[in-house]
C-alpha positions as CSV (number, residue, x, y, z in Angstrom):
1,M,0.0,0.1,-0.1
2,A,1.3,3.4,-0.9
3,T,0.8,6.0,1.9
4,I,1.2,9.9,1.8
5,S,2.0,11.8,4.8
6,D,-1.5,12.1,5.9
7,P,-1.9,8.9,8.2
8,Q,-5.7,9.0,7.8
9,I,-5.5,8.6,3.9
10,T,-4.2,5.4,2.5
11,V,-3.9,5.2,-1.3
12,P,-5.0,1.7,-2.6
13,P,-2.4,-0.2,-5.0
14,R,-2.4,1.2,-8.5
15,R,-3.7,-1.3,-10.9
16,E,-1.4,-2.0,-14.1
17,H,-1.8,0.7,-16.5
18,P,0.9,1.6,-19.0
19,S,-0.3,5.3,-19.6
20,V,-0.6,6.1,-15.9
21,S,2.6,6.6,-13.5
22,Q,2.6,5.7,-9.8
23,R,2.8,9.6,-9.0
24,E,-0.1,10.6,-11.1
25,Y,-2.1,7.8,-9.8
26,T,-1.6,8.5,-6.2
27,A,-2.3,12.4,-6.8
28,R,-5.7,11.3,-8.2
29,A,-6.3,8.9,-5.6
30,V,-5.3,11.8,-2.9
31,R,-7.8,14.2,-4.6
32,T,-10.7,11.6,-4.6
33,M,-10.2,10.9,-1.1
34,G,-10.1,14.3,0.0
35,R,-13.3,15.1,-1.9
36,R,-15.0,12.2,-0.1
37,K,-13.9,13.4,3.3
38,V,-15.3,16.8,2.5
39,V,-18.4,15.5,1.4
40,N,-18.7,13.2,4.4
41,A,-18.1,16.0,6.7
42,I,-20.8,18.0,4.9
43,M,-23.3,15.3,5.2
44,V,-22.4,14.7,9.0
45,G,-22.9,18.4,9.6
46,L,-26.3,18.3,8.0
47,T,-27.6,15.5,9.8
48,W,-26.6,17.1,13.3
49,L,-28.4,20.3,11.9
50,A,-31.7,18.3,11.0
51,A,-31.3,16.7,14.4
52,L,-31.2,20.1,16.3
53,V,-34.2,21.3,14.1
54,A,-36.2,18.3,15.0
55,T,-35.8,19.0,18.7
56,L,-35.9,22.7,18.5
57,P,-39.8,22.8,18.8
58,L,-39.9,20.5,21.7
59,L,-37.4,22.6,23.4
60,F,-39.1,25.9,22.5
61,I,-42.5,24.5,23.8
62,L,-40.9,23.3,27.2
63,F,-39.1,26.8,27.8
64,Y,-42.2,28.6,26.8
65,L,-44.4,26.4,29.2
66,L,-42.0,26.8,32.0
67,K,-41.6,30.6,31.6
68,K,-45.3,31.2,31.5
69,G,-46.5,28.4,34.2
70,A,-43.6,27.7,36.5
71,S,-44.4,30.6,38.6
72,S,-47.9,29.2,39.3
73,L,-46.7,25.9,40.5
74,S,-46.9,25.3,44.2
75,I,-48.4,22.9,46.7
76,G,-51.8,24.6,46.6
77,F,-51.8,24.0,42.9
78,F,-51.9,20.2,43.5
79,A,-53.7,20.1,46.7
80,Q,-56.4,22.8,46.2
81,M,-59.7,22.8,44.3
82,P,-60.3,25.2,41.5
83,K,-61.8,28.7,42.7
84,P,-64.8,30.4,40.8
85,I,-63.6,32.1,37.6
86,G,-62.1,35.5,38.4
87,E,-61.0,34.8,42.0
88,E,-57.2,34.4,42.8
89,G,-55.5,31.4,43.8
90,G,-57.0,27.5,43.5
91,G,-55.3,24.5,42.2
92,M,-56.2,21.6,39.9
93,A,-56.5,18.8,42.3
94,N,-59.5,17.6,40.8
95,A,-58.4,17.7,37.2
96,I,-55.0,15.8,38.2
97,V,-56.9,13.0,40.1
98,G,-59.5,12.9,37.4
99,T,-56.7,12.6,34.7
100,L,-54.9,9.8,36.5
101,I,-58.3,7.8,36.9
102,L,-59.3,8.3,33.3
103,V,-56.0,7.0,32.0
104,A,-55.9,4.1,34.6
105,T,-59.2,2.9,33.5
106,A,-58.4,3.3,29.6
107,M,-55.3,1.3,30.4
108,A,-57.3,-1.5,32.1
109,I,-59.5,-1.5,29.1
110,G,-57.4,-0.9,26.1
111,V,-54.1,-2.8,27.1
112,P,-55.6,-6.4,27.5
113,V,-57.6,-6.1,24.2
114,G,-54.7,-4.8,22.4
115,V,-52.2,-7.4,23.5
116,G,-55.0,-10.0,23.0
117,A,-55.6,-8.7,19.3
118,G,-51.7,-8.3,18.7
119,L,-50.9,-11.8,19.9
120,Y,-53.7,-12.9,17.4
121,L,-52.5,-11.1,14.6
122,A,-49.1,-12.7,15.0
123,E,-49.9,-16.2,15.6
124,H,-52.6,-16.2,12.8
125,R,-51.1,-13.5,10.4
126,A,-52.3,-15.3,7.3
127,T,-56.1,-15.7,8.1
128,K,-58.7,-13.5,6.8
129,L,-59.7,-12.3,10.0
130,A,-56.1,-11.3,11.0
131,T,-56.0,-9.2,7.5
132,V,-59.4,-7.5,8.0
133,V,-58.2,-6.7,11.9
134,R,-54.8,-5.6,10.9
135,F,-56.2,-3.2,8.1
136,L,-59.2,-1.7,10.6
137,S,-56.4,-1.2,13.2
138,D,-54.6,0.9,10.9
139,V,-57.6,2.8,10.0
140,L,-58.8,3.4,13.5
141,N,-55.0,4.6,14.4
142,G,-55.4,7.4,11.9
143,L,-59.0,8.3,13.1
144,P,-59.4,11.8,14.4
145,S,-59.9,11.8,18.0
146,I,-63.0,13.9,17.8
147,V,-64.8,11.3,15.7
148,V,-64.0,8.9,18.6
149,G,-65.5,11.2,20.8
150,I,-68.7,11.5,18.8
151,F,-69.1,7.8,18.7
152,A,-68.3,7.4,22.4
153,W,-71.2,9.9,23.1
154,Q,-73.7,8.4,20.5
155,F,-73.4,4.8,22.2
156,L,-72.2,5.5,25.6
157,V,-73.7,8.8,26.9
158,R,-76.9,9.4,25.1
159,P,-78.4,6.0,25.9
160,V,-77.8,6.5,29.5
161,G,-78.5,10.2,29.7
162,H,-75.5,11.5,31.3
163,F,-72.0,12.1,31.1
164,S,-69.4,9.7,32.8
165,A,-65.8,9.0,33.5
166,L,-66.4,5.6,32.1
167,A,-67.5,6.9,28.9
168,G,-64.4,8.9,28.7
169,S,-62.1,6.0,29.5
170,V,-63.5,3.9,26.9
171,A,-63.2,6.5,24.2
172,L,-59.6,6.8,25.4
173,A,-59.1,3.2,25.3
174,A,-60.6,2.9,21.7
175,M,-57.6,5.3,20.8
176,M,-55.1,3.2,22.7
177,I,-56.3,-0.5,21.3
178,P,-54.9,0.0,17.5
179,M,-51.5,1.3,18.7
180,V,-51.1,-1.4,21.4
181,T,-52.2,-4.1,18.8
182,R,-49.8,-3.3,16.2
183,T,-47.0,-3.0,18.8
184,T,-47.7,-6.2,20.0
185,E,-47.8,-8.0,16.8
186,E,-44.4,-6.6,16.0
187,M,-43.0,-7.6,19.0
188,V,-44.5,-11.1,18.9
189,R,-43.1,-11.6,15.4
190,L,-39.6,-10.7,16.5
191,V,-39.6,-13.9,18.8
192,P,-37.7,-16.7,17.2
193,T,-39.9,-19.6,15.9
194,S,-37.3,-21.9,17.4
195,L,-38.4,-21.0,20.8
196,R,-42.2,-21.8,20.1
197,E,-41.2,-25.0,18.7
198,A,-39.2,-25.9,21.7
199,A,-42.0,-25.1,24.0
200,L,-44.4,-27.3,21.8
201,A,-41.7,-30.0,21.8
202,L,-41.8,-30.0,25.6
203,G,-45.7,-30.6,25.6
204,Y,-46.9,-27.1,26.0
205,T,-50.1,-26.4,24.2
206,R,-50.2,-23.8,21.5
207,W,-52.2,-21.2,23.8
208,R,-49.9,-21.7,26.8
209,T,-46.8,-21.1,24.5
210,S,-48.1,-18.0,23.4
211,L,-49.3,-16.6,26.8
212,T,-46.3,-17.9,29.1
213,I,-43.4,-18.0,26.4
214,V,-43.9,-15.7,23.7
215,L,-45.5,-13.0,25.6
216,R,-42.9,-12.9,28.2
217,T,-40.1,-12.8,25.7
218,A,-41.9,-9.6,23.9
219,A,-43.0,-8.2,27.3
220,A,-40.7,-5.3,27.1
221,G,-41.6,-4.2,23.8
222,I,-45.2,-4.5,24.5
223,V,-45.0,-2.4,27.7
224,T,-43.1,0.2,25.5
225,G,-46.0,0.4,23.1
226,A,-48.5,0.5,25.7
227,L,-46.5,3.2,27.6
228,V,-46.3,5.2,24.4
229,A,-50.2,4.8,23.7
230,V,-50.7,6.2,27.1
231,A,-48.5,9.3,26.5
232,R,-50.6,9.8,23.4
233,I,-53.9,9.8,25.1
234,A,-53.0,11.7,28.4
235,G,-53.4,14.9,26.6
236,E,-56.5,14.3,24.3
237,T,-59.1,16.8,24.8
238,A,-61.7,16.3,22.2
239,P,-63.1,12.8,23.1
240,L,-63.5,14.0,26.7
241,F,-65.7,17.2,25.9
242,F,-68.1,14.3,24.7
243,T,-67.8,11.8,27.3
244,A,-66.5,13.0,30.5
245,L,-67.6,16.7,30.2
246,G,-65.4,17.9,33.2
247,N,-66.4,18.4,36.8
248,Q,-65.3,21.6,39.1
249,F,-65.6,19.5,42.1
250,M,-63.6,16.4,43.3
251,S,-65.1,13.1,41.9
252,T,-63.8,9.8,41.7
253,S,-66.8,7.9,40.5
254,L,-66.9,6.2,37.1
255,T,-70.6,6.8,36.6
256,Q,-70.3,10.7,37.0
257,P,-68.7,13.7,35.0
258,I,-65.2,13.8,36.1
259,G,-62.6,16.6,35.8
260,A,-59.4,16.2,33.5
261,L,-56.2,18.5,32.9
262,P,-56.9,19.1,29.3
263,L,-60.4,20.0,29.9
264,Q,-59.5,22.4,32.8
265,I,-56.6,24.1,30.7
266,F,-59.2,24.7,28.1
267,N,-61.6,26.2,30.2
268,Y,-59.1,28.4,32.0
269,A,-57.5,29.3,28.4
270,I,-60.7,30.7,27.0
271,S,-61.3,32.8,30.3
272,P,-60.7,36.7,30.1
273,Y,-59.0,36.6,33.4
274,E,-55.1,36.8,33.8
275,S,-55.1,34.6,36.9
276,A,-57.1,31.7,35.0
277,H,-54.5,32.0,32.2
278,A,-51.4,31.6,34.7
279,L,-53.4,28.4,36.1
280,A,-53.9,27.1,32.4
281,W,-50.1,27.4,31.8
282,A,-49.2,25.7,35.0
283,G,-51.8,22.8,34.0
284,A,-49.9,22.4,30.6
285,V,-46.8,22.2,32.6
286,V,-47.9,19.3,34.6
287,L,-49.7,17.7,31.7
288,I,-46.4,17.6,29.5
289,A,-44.5,16.4,32.6
290,L,-47.0,13.4,32.7
291,V,-46.2,12.7,29.0
292,L,-42.4,13.0,29.6
293,V,-42.9,10.5,32.5
294,F,-44.5,8.1,30.2
295,S,-42.0,8.5,27.6
296,L,-39.0,7.9,29.8
297,A,-40.7,5.0,31.4
298,A,-41.1,3.7,27.8
299,R,-37.4,4.4,27.1
300,L,-36.4,2.6,30.5
301,A,-38.4,-0.5,29.7
302,T,-36.8,-0.7,26.2
303,R,-33.3,-0.4,27.6
304,A,-34.2,-3.2,30.1
305,R,-34.9,-5.3,27.4
306,F,-32.1,-4.3,24.6
307,G,-29.6,-2.8,26.8
308,N,-27.6,0.1,25.0
309,A,-28.7,-1.0,21.7
310,T,-31.3,1.8,21.6
311,D,-28.9,4.5,22.1
C-alpha cells in the first residue's frame, strides 16, 4: 500500500496501466479521497443540523411553558380545588386526580384487548380475520380523536342520559387499542420460531406457549408500546368533551362526570382573566410532565430489554 504524509489517507495499490505513472495515480487517489472526506463532513453536519431542528420545537415548547407556568406551580396547585373564575388562587387537584383515573381505567380496558388482538394477528397472520383486523386497526389508528368522541357519546352517553368518567375512559381506550395491537404484533413476530417449537416439543399447548413463552419474551416491547399509547391519550381533549364533560368538584366515581387536565386547561385558557391564564399554563406544564414521564418509562422499558442497543 502506498501511503502519503497524512496517516488517515491510504492510497490503494495501483492497477497496472501503461499510460498512468505511480505518482500521477497517487495524486488522483489523494484528490478523490479528499473530496470524499469533505462530502462526508458536510453530510454529517447536515444530519446534526436536522437533528437540532427536529428537537427545537420541543425545546421551545418546554421553555415557553416553564416561563409562563412555573411561577404558578405550588403545593396549593396540586392540593386545592379550583376557585370560581375571576378569583385569585386555587388549584387543579380534581383535574389531576381525574386524569389519573381516566388514564388508569383506559389502560385497564385498552391494554388487555390490544395485547390479545396483537397476539392473534402475530400467531394467525395469514387468516382472513387477521387481515381485516390489521387493516381496521391501521384505519382506527389514524382516526381523528373528535370522531372517536362523537361515537362514544352516541353509544355510551346518549343511551344512559348523562356524561361519565367510564365513557371517557372507553373513548381513550379505543384510541389506545390499535396502537397497542400493532406494537404487540410486531414484537411477537420478533420472537424466534425455534423458541415456540422448543416449548411445543416439551409438551406445552399452543395457547400456553403464546401466553407464557412468547408474551414473556416480547414483554419489554409490548410495555413500551403501551406506555407510548398512554402518553398519546393523556393529553387528548376532544373525546372528553363528549364523554367525561369535566367537573369543578372532586369526583372519583366512574358513573359521574369527572375533571381532567386537558378540559381544565381549555376552560381556563378561554377565560378573560389573567389569573386563569396563569393556571392554564401551570396545568400545561403538569400535563407535559406526565407525558414526559410516560415517555421516559417507555425508554427505560426498552433499555431493560435491549440494553444500550437503543442508544
